[in-house]
C-alpha positions in Angstrom: 86.5 -51.1 -60.2 88.9 -48.1 -60.5 87.7 -45.1 -62.4 90.7 -45.2 -64.6 90.0 -48.8 -65.5 86.5 -47.8 -66.6 87.9 -45.0 -68.7 90.2 -47.5 -70.4 87.2 -49.5 -71.6 85.8 -46.6 -73.5 87.0 -46.9 -77.2 87.4 -43.1 -77.4 89.9 -43.1 -74.6 91.7 -46.4 -75.4 94.8 -44.6 -76.8 95.3 -42.4 -73.7 98.4 -43.0 -71.6 98.1 -44.2 -68.0 98.8 -40.7 -66.5 96.2 -39.2 -68.8 93.6 -41.8 -67.8 94.3 -41.2 -64.2 94.1 -37.4 -64.6 90.8 -37.8 -66.5 89.4 -40.2 -64.0 90.1 -37.7 -61.3 87.7 -35.3 -63.0 84.8 -37.8 -62.9 81.9 -36.9 -60.5 79.8 -39.6 -58.9 76.0 -39.1 -59.2 73.4 -41.4 -57.7 70.0 -42.1 -59.1 67.1 -44.0 -57.7 64.9 -46.4 -59.7 62.7 -44.5 -62.2 64.7 -41.3 -61.9 65.5 -39.6 -65.2 69.2 -39.0 -65.9 68.4 -36.7 -68.9 65.4 -36.3 -71.2 65.2 -36.3 -75.0 65.8 -32.9 -76.6 67.7 -31.6 -73.5 70.9 -29.8 -74.2 73.8 -32.2 -73.6 76.9 -31.2 -71.7 78.3 -34.4 -70.2 78.9 -38.1 -70.8 78.3 -40.9 -68.2 79.9 -44.2 -67.2 77.9 -46.7 -65.2 79.8 -47.5 -62.0 77.1 -49.7 -60.6 73.5 -50.4 -61.4 71.7 -50.1 -64.7 70.0 -47.5 -66.9 67.7 -47.7 -69.8 68.0 -45.6 -73.0 64.6 -45.1 -74.6 62.5 -42.9 -76.9 59.5 -41.3 -75.2 56.1 -42.3 -76.6 54.4 -39.8 -78.9 51.2 -40.4 -77.0 50.4 -41.0 -73.4 49.0 -44.5 -73.8 51.7 -45.6 -76.3 54.6 -47.7 -75.1 58.1 -46.3 -75.0 60.7 -47.5 -77.5 63.6 -49.1 -75.6 66.9 -48.7 -77.4 69.4 -50.2 -75.0 70.0 -51.3 -71.4 73.3 -49.9 -70.2 74.9 -51.8 -67.3 78.1 -51.6 -65.1 81.2 -50.7 -67.1 79.3 -49.3 -70.1 78.9 -45.7 -71.1 76.6 -43.3 -73.0 76.2 -39.7 -74.0 79.9 -39.3 -75.2 78.9 -37.1 -78.2 77.9 -34.4 -75.8 81.6 -33.8 -75.1 82.1 -32.4 -78.5 78.8 -30.5 -79.3 75.9 -28.9 -77.5 73.2 -30.6 -79.6 70.0 -31.8 -78.0 69.9 -35.3 -76.6 68.5 -37.9 -79.1 67.0 -40.1 -76.4 66.0 -40.2 -72.8 67.8 -42.2 -70.0 66.2 -43.6 -66.9 67.7 -45.5 -64.0 66.1 -48.9 -63.6 67.7 -49.7 -60.2 69.8 -47.9 -57.7 72.5 -46.6 -59.9 75.8 -44.7 -59.5 77.1 -42.9 -62.6 80.4 -41.2 -63.3 79.8 -37.9 -65.0 82.4 -36.2 -67.2 81.4 -32.7 -68.2 82.4 -30.9 -71.4 84.2 -28.2 -69.4 86.4 -30.7 -67.5 87.1 -32.6 -70.6 88.1 -29.5 -72.5 90.3 -28.3 -69.7 92.1 -31.7 -69.5 92.7 -31.6 -73.3 94.1 -28.1 -73.1 96.6 -29.2 -70.5 97.6 -32.5 -72.2 98.6 -32.3 -75.9 99.2 -36.1 -76.0 95.6 -36.7 -74.9 94.3 -34.3 -77.4 96.2 -35.9 -80.3 95.3 -39.4 -79.1 91.5 -38.6 -79.1 91.8 -36.8 -82.5 93.6 -39.8 -83.9 90.8 -42.1 -82.7 88.1 -39.8 -84.2 90.0 -39.6 -87.5 90.2 -43.4 -87.6 86.5 -43.7 -87.0 85.9 -41.1 -89.8 88.2 -43.1 -92.2 86.2 -46.3 -91.4 82.9 -44.4 -92.1 84.2 -43.0 -95.4 85.5 -46.4 -96.4 82.1 -47.9 -95.6 80.2 -45.3 -97.5 82.5 -45.2 -100.5 82.5 -48.9 -101.3 79.7 -50.9 -102.8 77.8 -52.3 -99.8 75.6 -54.8 -101.7 77.8 -57.9 -102.2 77.1 -61.6 -102.6 78.7 -62.7 -99.3 77.7 -66.3 -99.8 79.3 -66.5 -103.2 82.5 -65.1 -101.9 82.7 -67.7 -99.1 81.9 -70.5 -101.4 84.6 -69.5 -103.9 87.2 -69.7 -101.1 86.2 -73.2 -99.8 88.8 -75.9 -99.6 88.2 -79.4 -101.0 87.5 -80.8 -97.5 84.9 -78.1 -96.8 83.2 -78.8 -100.1 83.2 -82.5 -99.3 81.6 -81.8 -96.0 78.9 -79.7 -97.7 78.2 -82.4 -100.2 77.9 -85.1 -97.5 75.5 -82.9 -95.5 73.5 -82.3 -98.7 73.4 -86.0 -99.5 72.4 -87.1 -96.0 69.3 -84.8 -96.1 68.0 -86.3 -99.3 65.7 -89.2 -100.2 68.4 -90.6 -102.5 70.6 -91.4 -99.5 67.7 -93.1 -97.6 66.7 -95.2 -100.6 70.4 -96.1 -101.2 70.7 -97.4 -97.6 67.5 -99.4 -97.9 68.6 -100.9 -101.2 72.1 -101.7 -99.8 70.6 -103.3 -96.7 68.3 -105.5 -98.8 70.9 -106.5 -101.3 73.3 -107.3 -98.4 70.8 -109.6 -96.8 69.7 -111.3 -100.0 73.3 -112.0 -101.2 74.4 -113.4 -97.8 71.3 -115.6 -97.6 71.8 -116.8 -101.2 75.5 -117.8 -100.7 74.7 -119.9 -97.7 78.0 -121.4 -96.3 80.0 -119.2 -98.6 78.5 -116.0 -97.3 81.0 -113.4 -96.2 78.7 -111.8 -93.5 76.1 -114.1 -92.1 73.2 -113.0 -89.9 73.3 -110.8 -87.7 75.6 -109.1 -90.2 78.3 -107.9 -87.9 80.5 -106.5 -90.7 77.6 -104.5 -92.1 76.8 -103.1 -88.7 80.4 -102.1 -88.3 80.3 -100.4 -91.7 77.1 -98.5 -90.7 78.7 -97.5 -87.4 81.8 -96.1 -89.1 79.6 -94.3 -91.6 77.5 -92.6 -88.9 80.7 -91.7 -87.0 82.1 -89.9 -90.0 78.8 -88.3 -91.0 78.4 -86.5 -87.6 81.5 -84.3 -87.7 81.0 -83.6 -91.4 77.5 -82.4 -90.9 78.5 -80.2 -87.9 81.3 -78.7 -90.1 78.7 -77.9 -92.8 76.3 -76.4 -90.2 79.1 -74.2 -88.8 79.9 -73.0 -92.3 76.2 -72.3 -92.9 76.1 -70.2 -89.7 79.2 -68.3 -91.0 77.4 -67.6 -94.3 74.3 -66.4 -92.4 76.4 -64.1 -90.3 78.2 -62.7 -93.4 74.9 -62.2 -95.1 73.5 -60.4 -92.0 76.6 -58.1 -91.9 76.1 -57.3 -95.6 72.4 -56.5 -95.0 73.5 -54.2 -92.1 76.0 -52.3 -94.3 73.3 -52.0 -97.1 70.7 -50.7 -94.6 73.2 -48.3 -93.0 74.3 -46.9 -96.4 70.6 -46.5 -97.5 69.8 -44.8 -94.2 72.7 -42.3 -94.7 71.6 -41.8 -98.3 68.0 -41.1 -97.2 69.2 -38.6 -94.6 71.3 -36.8 -97.3 68.3 -36.7 -99.6 66.1 -35.3 -96.8 68.6 -32.5 -96.1 68.8 -31.6 -99.8 65.0 -31.7 -100.1 64.8 -29.4 -97.0 67.3 -27.0 -98.5 65.4 -27.1 -101.8 62.1 -26.5 -100.1 63.5 -23.6 -98.1 65.0 -22.0 -101.3 61.8 -22.6 -103.2 59.8 -20.9 -100.4 62.1 -17.9 -100.5 61.7 -17.6 -104.3 58.0 -18.0 -104.2 57.7 -15.4 -101.5 59.8 -13.0 -103.7 57.7 -13.7 -106.7 54.5 -13.1 -104.7 55.8 -9.8 -103.5 56.7 -8.7 -107.0 53.2 -9.8 -108.3 51.6 -7.9 -105.4 53.6 -4.8 -106.3 52.6 -5.0 -109.9 48.9 -5.3 -108.9 49.3 -2.2 -106.7 50.9 -0.2 -109.5 48.1 -1.3 -111.9 45.3 -0.4 -109.4 46.5 3.1 -108.6 45.5 4.7 -112.0 42.1 3.1 -112.0 41.3 4.6 -108.6 42.4 8.0 -109.8 40.1 8.2 -112.9 40.6 5.1 -115.0 43.4 6.6 -117.1 47.0 7.2 -116.8 48.2 9.9 -114.4 48.5 13.3 -116.0 49.8 16.6 -114.8 47.8 19.8 -115.8 50.0 22.7 -116.9 49.0 26.3 -117.7 49.4 25.7 -121.4 47.2 22.6 -121.5 43.9 24.7 -121.9 45.1 26.6 -125.0 46.4 29.6 -123.3 
């Protein structure tokens, strides 16, 4: 696959023009890694992003102890990318990356990326626009109330046909429907046997069998429709849970930062108070060491002369 085509698959570079993608792809450097070789380690200073040209790498968190297993975050394969935030800051890496097979990565360094943006204003505005759009989506996500009743919203917008399918599926899974079919079959047999020659459906009850076949044929699609809708409800509920968890996680991080700032400020104030108390003790101890009374200065007139 062409390097420019790989660049086009990265959401950050989707808005770039074809010449910009070609110019940026020309700055990519191929790097080869053997199985088990570390691409970069956690807490290393990041300075480049990578695109998998061939092979596979694993993103993981190193174990806190030697015998503990590593926490695997993701397996990145051909056409995927990682480490793109290193293009914009020099913060330490948040995870480690290891090649699982013979792998070829395309490396884009921060210096090459910055040089390309300095030469192409359209590329710079395109990337800034993409980042602004992501920021707007994040602000919208955090500003709105994440906890919603997704199932209730779906049920309120159902059509009469969808409601009918749900009712049929609910009825088919009940003892009432089973007892109804048993009672109907028994009554059908008794009535036709009692009528004798005037019976409208003699044994083997071909009309009744046709009725049951049509009933089963209609039940199948209706039940599948209801199951698909239930899957949609489960998916909506899972998305709502994800938004709630994400918002809670961001809120917890904000609280942790505020607590850290509060702890640091409290520590500074306590240290200042301790210094002031120590200074007061020193001033109080000096007179006692010099005679137990306040300091006095003897003058020639103090002895009555």
